[in-house]
C-alpha positions as CSV (number, residue, x, y, z in Angstrom):
1,X,-47.4,94.6,49.1
2,X,-50.4,95.6,47.1
3,X,-51.3,94.2,43.6
4,X,-49.7,97.2,41.7
5,X,-46.4,96.8,43.6
6,X,-46.4,93.0,42.9
7,X,-46.9,93.6,39.2
8,X,-44.3,96.3,39.1
9,X,-41.8,94.1,41.0
10,X,-42.5,91.1,38.8
11,X,-41.9,93.2,35.6
12,X,-38.6,94.5,37.1
13,X,-37.5,91.0,37.8
14,X,-38.5,89.8,34.3
15,X,-36.6,92.6,32.5
16,X,-33.5,92.3,34.8
17,X,-33.0,88.5,35.1
18,X,-31.6,87.1,31.8
19,X,-31.6,83.5,33.2
20,X,-35.3,83.6,33.8
21,X,-35.9,84.8,30.2
22,X,-33.8,82.0,28.8
23,X,-35.9,79.4,30.5
24,X,-39.0,81.3,29.5
25,X,-37.9,81.5,25.8
26,X,-37.1,77.8,25.6
27,X,-40.4,76.9,27.2
28,X,-42.5,79.3,25.0
29,X,-40.7,78.2,21.8
30,X,-41.3,74.5,22.4
31,X,-44.9,75.0,23.7
32,X,-45.8,77.2,20.7
33,X,-44.2,74.8,18.3
34,X,-46.3,71.9,19.7
35,X,-49.6,74.0,19.6
36,X,-48.8,75.2,16.1
37,X,-48.3,71.6,14.9
38,X,-51.5,70.4,16.5
39,X,-53.5,73.3,15.1
40,X,-51.9,73.0,11.6
41,X,-53.0,69.4,11.5
42,X,-56.5,70.3,12.6
43,X,-56.6,73.1,9.9
44,X,-55.5,70.6,7.3
45,X,-58.2,68.2,8.5
46,X,-60.9,70.9,8.2
47,X,-59.6,71.8,4.7
48,X,-59.6,68.2,3.5
49,X,-63.0,67.6,5.0
50,X,-65.0,70.6,3.8
51,X,-63.0,71.7,0.7
52,X,-61.5,68.6,-0.8
53,X,-64.3,66.3,0.5
54,X,-61.7,63.7,1.2
55,X,-60.7,63.8,4.9
56,X,-57.1,62.9,5.8
57,X,-56.4,59.8,7.8
58,X,-54.6,59.6,11.2
59,X,-51.3,58.7,9.6
60,X,-51.5,60.7,6.4
61,X,-48.4,62.7,7.2
62,X,-46.3,59.5,7.7
63,X,-47.7,57.9,4.5
64,X,-47.1,61.0,2.5
65,X,-43.5,61.2,3.6
66,X,-42.9,57.5,2.7
67,X,-44.5,58.0,-0.7
68,X,-42.4,61.0,-1.8
69,X,-39.1,60.2,0.1
70,X,-36.8,57.2,0.4
71,X,-37.9,54.9,3.1
72,X,-34.9,55.5,5.4
73,X,-35.2,59.3,5.1
74,X,-38.9,59.1,5.9
75,X,-38.3,56.9,8.9
76,X,-35.6,59.2,10.3
77,X,-37.9,62.2,9.8
78,X,-40.8,60.5,11.5
79,X,-38.6,59.4,14.5
80,X,-37.2,62.9,14.9
81,X,-40.7,64.4,14.6
82,X,-42.0,62.0,17.4
83,X,-39.0,62.8,19.7
84,X,-39.6,66.6,19.2
85,X,-43.3,66.2,20.1
86,X,-42.3,64.4,23.3
87,X,-39.8,67.1,24.2
88,X,-42.2,69.9,23.3
89,X,-44.8,68.3,25.5
90,X,-42.5,67.7,28.6
91,X,-40.1,70.6,28.6
92,X,-42.5,73.4,29.7
93,X,-43.2,71.5,32.9
94,X,-39.4,71.1,33.3
95,X,-38.8,74.8,32.8
96,X,-41.5,75.9,35.1
97,X,-39.7,74.7,38.2
98,X,-36.7,76.8,37.2
99,X,-38.7,79.9,36.5
100,X,-40.6,79.8,39.8
101,X,-37.5,79.0,41.8
102,X,-35.3,81.6,40.2
103,X,-38.0,84.3,40.4
104,X,-38.4,83.5,44.1
105,X,-34.6,83.8,44.6
106,X,-34.5,87.1,42.7
107,X,-37.3,88.4,44.9
108,X,-35.5,87.3,48.1
109,X,-32.3,88.8,46.8
110,X,-30.6,85.4,46.8
111,X,-28.0,84.2,44.3
112,X,-29.7,83.2,41.1
113,X,-28.2,79.7,40.7
114,X,-29.6,76.2,40.6
115,X,-32.0,76.6,37.7
116,X,-31.3,73.1,36.4
117,X,-31.6,71.5,39.9
118,X,-34.9,73.3,40.4
119,X,-36.2,72.1,37.0
120,X,-35.2,68.5,37.6
121,X,-36.3,68.0,41.2
122,X,-39.7,69.7,40.7
123,X,-40.5,68.2,37.3
124,X,-42.6,65.2,38.4
125,X,-44.9,67.0,40.9
126,X,-45.4,69.9,38.5
127,X,-46.1,67.5,35.6
128,X,-48.6,65.6,37.8
129,X,-50.4,68.8,38.8
130,X,-50.7,70.0,35.2
131,X,-51.8,66.6,33.8
132,X,-54.5,66.3,36.3
133,X,-56.1,69.2,34.4
134,X,-54.6,68.4,31.0
135,X,-58.0,69.0,29.3
136,X,-58.1,72.6,30.4
137,X,-56.0,73.6,27.4
138,X,-57.8,74.8,24.3
139,X,-55.5,72.9,21.9
140,X,-55.9,69.7,23.8
141,X,-59.7,70.1,23.9
142,X,-59.9,70.8,20.1
143,X,-57.8,67.8,19.3
144,X,-59.9,65.4,21.5
145,X,-63.1,66.8,19.9
146,X,-61.7,66.4,16.4
147,X,-60.8,62.7,17.2
148,X,-64.3,62.1,18.6
149,X,-66.0,63.7,15.5
150,X,-63.9,61.6,13.2
151,X,-63.9,58.2,14.9
152,X,-66.7,58.5,17.6
153,X,-69.6,57.5,15.3
154,X,-73.0,57.9,17.0
155,X,-71.2,58.8,20.3
156,X,-69.3,61.7,18.8
157,X,-71.7,64.5,19.7
158,X,-72.4,63.4,23.3
159,X,-68.6,62.9,23.7
160,X,-67.9,66.4,22.5
161,X,-70.4,67.8,25.0
162,X,-68.8,65.9,27.8
163,X,-65.3,67.1,26.8
164,X,-66.5,70.7,26.7
165,X,-68.1,70.3,30.2
166,X,-64.8,68.8,31.5
167,X,-62.9,71.7,29.9
168,X,-65.1,74.3,31.7
169,X,-64.8,72.3,35.0
170,X,-61.0,72.0,34.6
171,X,-60.6,75.7,34.1
172,X,-62.6,76.4,37.3
173,X,-60.3,74.0,39.2
174,X,-57.3,75.5,37.6
175,X,-58.2,78.9,39.0
176,X,-58.3,77.5,42.5
177,X,-55.1,75.5,42.0
178,X,-53.2,78.6,40.8
179,X,-50.7,78.6,43.6
180,X,-50.1,74.8,43.7
181,X,-47.0,74.9,41.6
182,X,-45.5,77.7,43.7
183,X,-46.2,75.7,46.8
184,X,-44.4,72.7,45.4
185,X,-41.3,74.6,44.3
186,X,-41.0,77.1,47.2
187,X,-42.3,75.2,50.2
188,X,-41.6,71.7,48.9
189,X,-45.1,70.5,49.7
190,X,-46.6,67.4,48.3
191,X,-49.1,67.5,45.5
192,X,-52.2,67.1,47.7
193,X,-50.9,69.6,50.3
194,X,-50.0,72.1,47.5
195,X,-53.4,71.9,45.9
196,X,-55.1,72.2,49.3
197,X,-52.9,75.2,50.2
198,X,-53.6,76.9,46.9
199,X,-57.4,76.5,47.3
200,X,-57.2,77.9,50.8
201,X,-55.3,81.0,49.7
202,X,-57.6,81.7,46.8
203,X,-60.8,81.3,48.9
204,X,-59.3,83.3,51.8
205,X,-58.4,86.3,49.7
206,X,-61.2,86.1,47.1
207,X,-62.6,89.4,48.3
208,X,-59.6,91.2,46.9
209,X,-61.3,91.9,43.7
210,X,-58.8,94.4,42.3
211,X,-56.0,92.0,43.2
212,X,-57.6,89.1,41.3
213,X,-58.6,91.2,38.3
214,X,-55.0,92.3,37.8
215,X,-53.8,88.8,38.0
216,X,-56.4,87.5,35.6
217,X,-55.5,90.3,33.2
218,X,-51.9,89.0,33.2
219,X,-53.2,85.5,32.4
220,X,-55.5,86.8,29.6
221,X,-52.6,88.8,28.1
222,X,-50.6,85.6,27.7
223,X,-53.5,83.5,26.5
224,X,-54.7,86.1,23.9
225,X,-51.2,86.6,22.5
226,X,-50.6,82.9,22.3
227,X,-53.9,82.2,20.7
228,X,-53.4,84.8,18.0
229,X,-50.0,83.5,17.1
230,X,-51.1,79.9,17.1
231,X,-54.0,80.8,14.7
232,X,-51.8,83.0,12.5
233,X,-48.8,80.7,12.2
234,X,-50.6,77.7,10.7
235,X,-52.5,80.1,8.3
236,X,-49.2,81.6,7.1
237,X,-47.5,78.2,6.8
238,X,-50.3,76.6,4.9
239,X,-50.8,79.6,2.6
240,X,-47.1,79.8,1.7
241,X,-47.0,76.0,1.2
242,X,-49.9,75.9,-1.2
243,X,-48.5,79.0,-3.1
244,X,-45.1,77.3,-3.5
245,X,-46.7,74.1,-4.9
246,X,-47.7,76.1,-8.0
247,X,-44.1,76.1,-9.2
248,X,-42.1,73.8,-6.9
249,X,-42.4,70.1,-6.0
250,X,-44.7,69.5,-3.0
251,X,-42.1,68.2,-0.7
252,X,-39.8,71.2,-1.2
253,X,-42.8,73.6,-0.9
254,X,-44.0,72.2,2.3
255,X,-40.4,72.0,3.7
256,X,-39.8,75.7,3.0
257,X,-43.2,76.6,4.5
258,X,-42.3,74.6,7.6
259,X,-39.0,76.4,7.9
260,X,-40.8,79.7,7.6
261,X,-43.2,78.6,10.3
262,X,-40.4,77.7,12.7
263,X,-38.7,81.1,12.0
264,X,-42.0,82.9,12.9
265,X,-42.4,80.9,16.0
266,X,-38.8,81.6,17.0
267,X,-39.4,85.4,16.7
268,X,-42.8,85.2,18.5
269,X,-41.3,83.1,21.3
270,X,-39.0,86.0,22.2
271,X,-42.2,88.0,23.1
272,X,-43.8,85.0,24.7
273,X,-40.7,84.6,26.9
274,X,-41.3,88.0,28.5
275,X,-45.0,87.3,28.9
276,X,-44.6,83.8,30.3
277,X,-41.9,84.8,32.8
278,X,-43.8,87.9,33.8
279,X,-47.1,86.0,34.4
280,X,-45.3,83.2,36.4
281,X,-43.4,85.8,38.4
282,X,-46.6,87.6,39.4
283,X,-48.0,84.4,40.7
284,X,-44.8,83.5,42.5
285,X,-44.5,86.9,44.3
286,X,-48.2,86.8,45.1
287,X,-47.8,83.4,46.7
288,X,-44.8,84.5,48.8
289,X,-46.7,87.6,50.0
290,X,-49.9,85.8,50.8
291,X,-48.0,83.0,52.6
292,X,-46.7,85.7,55.0
293,X,-50.2,86.4,56.3
294,X,-51.9,84.4,59.0
295,X,-54.5,81.9,57.8
296,X,-58.0,83.4,58.2
297,X,-59.2,80.2,59.9
298,X,-56.5,80.4,62.6
299,X,-57.6,82.4,65.6
300,X,-54.7,81.6,68.0
301,X,-51.4,80.4,66.7
302,X,-50.0,77.3,68.4
303,X,-46.8,79.1,69.4
304,X,-48.8,82.0,70.9
305,X,-51.0,79.5,72.9
306,X,-48.0,77.7,74.2
307,X,-46.4,81.0,75.3
308,X,-49.5,82.1,77.1
309,X,-49.7,78.7,78.9
310,X,-46.1,79.1,79.9
311,X,-46.7,82.6,81.2
312,X,-49.7,81.4,83.2
313,X,-47.7,78.6,84.8
314,X,-45.0,81.0,85.7
315,X,-47.5,83.4,87.4
316,X,-49.1,80.5,89.2
317,X,-45.7,79.3,90.5
318,X,-44.9,82.8,91.7
319,X,-48.2,83.0,93.6
């Protein structure tokens, strides 16, 4: 199957399989919500640092809530906020196992069941693979650089340089590890075996330039759309929040702005669900197709060698 057929088949599966899109929507919604929160905080920090000349502290949000709300209400909001951040951080890894597994079943024309089982039993290896390259994410890198600039002192600039270098190196590794998650879910390989298998596939078929360009285009489509929305959403939320403070109390203004931001993320996540499922399905189908091919470093398969030896022995016995 050539790259064009893989992309066409992946899009057909994406548009046809509602179960896949549900997992993709939940994953995209929570991931975008987390990224928007982190970027909103960084935007607030930049505004307070350069405009107000009074940079916010690490726990400014918590102290602000406790200042304007009753203590018990503020504590409940902070606890809920912390739980949501943990869920938003972990759930995309949870959903990825279901998306890969269900996409593979759809491609093999098997019954599309067991999404929850696929999510649960593949969560830890998928989480481990992703967290080995956690710094490859733009949002994570920006957050770490921000913390270094604020609290790093004289080591801040060298620290930022090191983080950027690690970010570049992680993205290179991520390219070679691109089939590791599929190997875990579809072949049930261990983490080390899955990474090794992914590197071997990428290196073996690196010459298929058109193939790789199309896959990279799919990745860039998701990244560009996500980046645009993550930049737009905090801007809209902060703009509406500051506008409402002109004639409403601050707590009410920021609460309404936050609700507006969630609504925008909810709508945007519907689009992200298609893009995320499509992107992941392309990689899944590609892995399945490449796995059917004989490894380029194998000249004689073991089974073929054993068959030839058996035939030779039979000829010798006849003689």
